C-alpha positions in Angstrom: 139.0 68.8 159.0 136.2 69.3 161.3 133.0 71.0 160.8 132.9 74.7 162.3 130.8 77.5 162.1 132.4 81.1 161.7 130.0 83.7 163.2 131.6 87.0 161.0 130.3 90.4 163.3 131.2 93.7 163.4 133.5 93.3 166.1 134.9 90.3 165.1 134.8 86.6 164.1 133.7 83.7 166.5 134.4 80.3 165.5 132.2 77.5 167.0 133.7 73.9 167.3 131.0 71.4 167.8 132.2 67.6 169.0 131.0 66.4 166.2 128.5 66.9 162.6 126.1 63.6 163.2 125.2 64.9 159.2 125.6 67.5 156.3 123.3 68.2 153.6 123.7 70.3 150.9 120.9 71.1 148.6 121.5 73.4 145.3 117.5 73.9 143.1 116.0 75.3 140.3 112.8 76.2 139.5 111.9 76.2 135.7 108.7 78.6 134.3 105.4 77.0 134.1 104.4 78.6 131.3 105.1 77.2 127.7 108.4 78.8 126.5 108.7 80.2 122.3 111.1 77.8 120.3 114.5 79.1 119.7 113.9 81.4 123.5 116.5 80.7 125.6 115.9 78.2 128.6 118.1 79.9 131.3 116.0 83.3 131.1 113.0 80.8 132.0 114.9 79.2 135.1 115.8 80.9 138.8 118.2 79.1 140.6 117.5 79.4 143.9 119.7 79.7 146.7 122.3 77.3 148.4 121.2 75.9 151.2 122.6 73.7 154.2 121.2 71.8 156.6 123.5 70.7 159.3 122.9 68.5 162.7 125.9 69.0 165.1 126.2 67.5 168.8 127.8 69.5 171.4 129.0 67.9 174.6 130.3 69.2 178.2 133.8 67.6 177.7 135.4 67.6 174.5 138.1 66.3 172.9 140.3 69.6 171.7 140.2 71.3 175.3 140.4 74.7 172.8 137.3 74.0 171.1 134.7 77.2 171.9 132.2 76.8 173.5 134.7 75.8 176.2 134.4 72.7 178.3 132.2 72.9 180.9 128.5 71.7 182.4 127.0 74.2 180.4 128.8 74.5 176.9 125.7 72.8 175.2 123.7 75.3 176.4 126.0 78.2 175.5 126.4 76.9 171.7 122.7 76.6 171.2 122.4 80.5 172.8 125.1 81.6 170.3 123.3 80.2 167.2 120.0 81.7 168.5 121.6 84.8 168.6 123.6 84.9 165.8 120.1 83.9 164.0 118.3 86.9 165.8 121.6 89.8 164.9 120.9 88.0 161.4 125.1 87.6 161.6 126.7 86.7 158.3 128.0 82.8 158.6 130.8 80.7 157.1 130.5 77.1 157.2 133.7 74.9 157.0 133.6 71.1 156.1 136.3 68.5 155.3 135.2 69.5 151.7 135.8 73.8 151.9 134.5 76.3 152.8 131.0 78.0 152.3 130.7 82.0 152.6 128.0 84.4 152.8 125.4 82.2 154.8 122.2 83.2 156.9 121.0 81.2 159.6 117.2 80.5 158.8 116.6 77.5 161.9 117.8 76.1 164.4 116.6 73.4 166.4 117.3 71.0 169.0 115.6 68.0 169.6 116.7 65.9 173.1 116.0 62.6 173.9 116.8 60.5 177.2 119.4 58.9 175.1 121.2 62.6 174.9 122.7 62.9 178.6 124.9 66.2 179.0 124.9 66.5 175.0 123.0 68.6 172.6 122.1 67.8 169.2 121.2 71.0 167.5 120.1 71.0 164.0 121.3 74.3 161.9 119.9 75.4 158.8 121.7 78.6 156.6 120.9 79.7 153.0 123.3 81.6 150.7 123.2 85.1 149.9 123.9 85.7 146.8 126.1 89.3 146.0 126.3 91.3 143.1 128.1 94.4 142.3 127.0 97.6 140.2 128.5 98.6 137.1 128.6 101.8 135.5 128.3 101.9 131.6 127.9 105.0 128.9 125.0 104.8 127.0 124.6 105.8 123.4 123.7 109.5 123.2 121.8 108.5 119.7 119.5 105.6 121.8 118.6 107.8 124.6 117.9 110.5 122.2 115.3 108.6 120.4 113.8 107.0 123.5 113.4 110.7 124.5 112.2 111.7 121.2 109.7 109.0 121.5 108.5 109.7 124.9 108.1 113.1 124.3 106.2 112.2 120.5 103.5 110.2 123.0 103.1 112.6 125.2 102.1 115.5 122.9 100.5 113.2 120.1 102.9 114.1 117.6 102.1 117.8 118.0 105.2 119.1 119.6 107.2 122.1 118.1 110.5 121.9 116.6 111.1 125.1 118.4 109.2 124.3 121.3 111.5 125.1 124.4 110.8 121.9 126.4 112.1 120.2 123.3 115.0 122.2 123.5 115.9 121.7 127.2 115.5 117.9 126.4 118.2 117.8 124.0 120.5 119.9 126.0 119.8 117.1 128.8 120.5 114.5 127.0 123.9 115.9 125.7 124.4 116.8 129.8 123.9 113.0 130.7 125.4 111.0 127.7 128.4 113.8 126.7 130.5 115.1 129.9 131.2 118.6 128.3 129.2 117.4 124.8 126.8 120.7 125.0 130.0 122.5 123.5 130.6 120.2 120.9 128.7 121.8 117.4 128.8 117.6 116.4 127.2 116.6 119.2 124.7 119.7 119.3 124.0 118.6 115.7 123.5 115.3 116.3 121.0 115.2 119.3 118.9 118.0 118.1 118.7 115.9 114.1 117.2 113.0 116.1 115.0 115.3 118.9 113.6 117.0 115.4 114.8 120.3 116.8 115.8 122.3 114.0 117.8 125.3 115.7 121.2 124.0 117.0 121.9 127.5 118.5 119.0 127.4 120.5 120.0 123.9 121.7 123.6 125.5 122.6 121.7 127.9 124.5 119.8 125.9 126.8 122.8 123.8 127.1 125.1 126.1 128.6 122.3 128.3 130.6 
């Protein structure tokens, strides 16, 4: 399997076929903290894994062995290949690098270099640096009502320096907000109203229910 660069764009994909890959270098690095780590700590929490990086040296000639290669055969083929790669870098296109070992997706071009010597003739050597962009997905999880209520109570206590009154309308509104945020429809649940009111130090559960329903 030959080395190819698949440029992914909104309008479609473009596959660039070099005549040959003179060299390919894969780099995976990690950076450990320079600060002392306490005994018993998980070392992976203090190590940063760097993105995957590729460095490939490609050769393009006017007359590739594969007549269906892209850019197409012709005297301008090497220059067209260079311009395509530079355009992909400027556009921040997503790249898929395909090698005999497999395919690496979600790459961006970080560097394009094209040194030329007299020995190259009409061919052109293009060095391409690529770095993988790691993707993550968002997930939603329910927050326990007791934990959120405790945090809100603690925050309110610090702000009011411990002098908040149990019947304070602000405290009642906080309790109602906790109910609405953590338990859909929880404001109508007597058990939920009582539990959150107790955690927030609010004595009047009827007041909480009234505020939550407003």
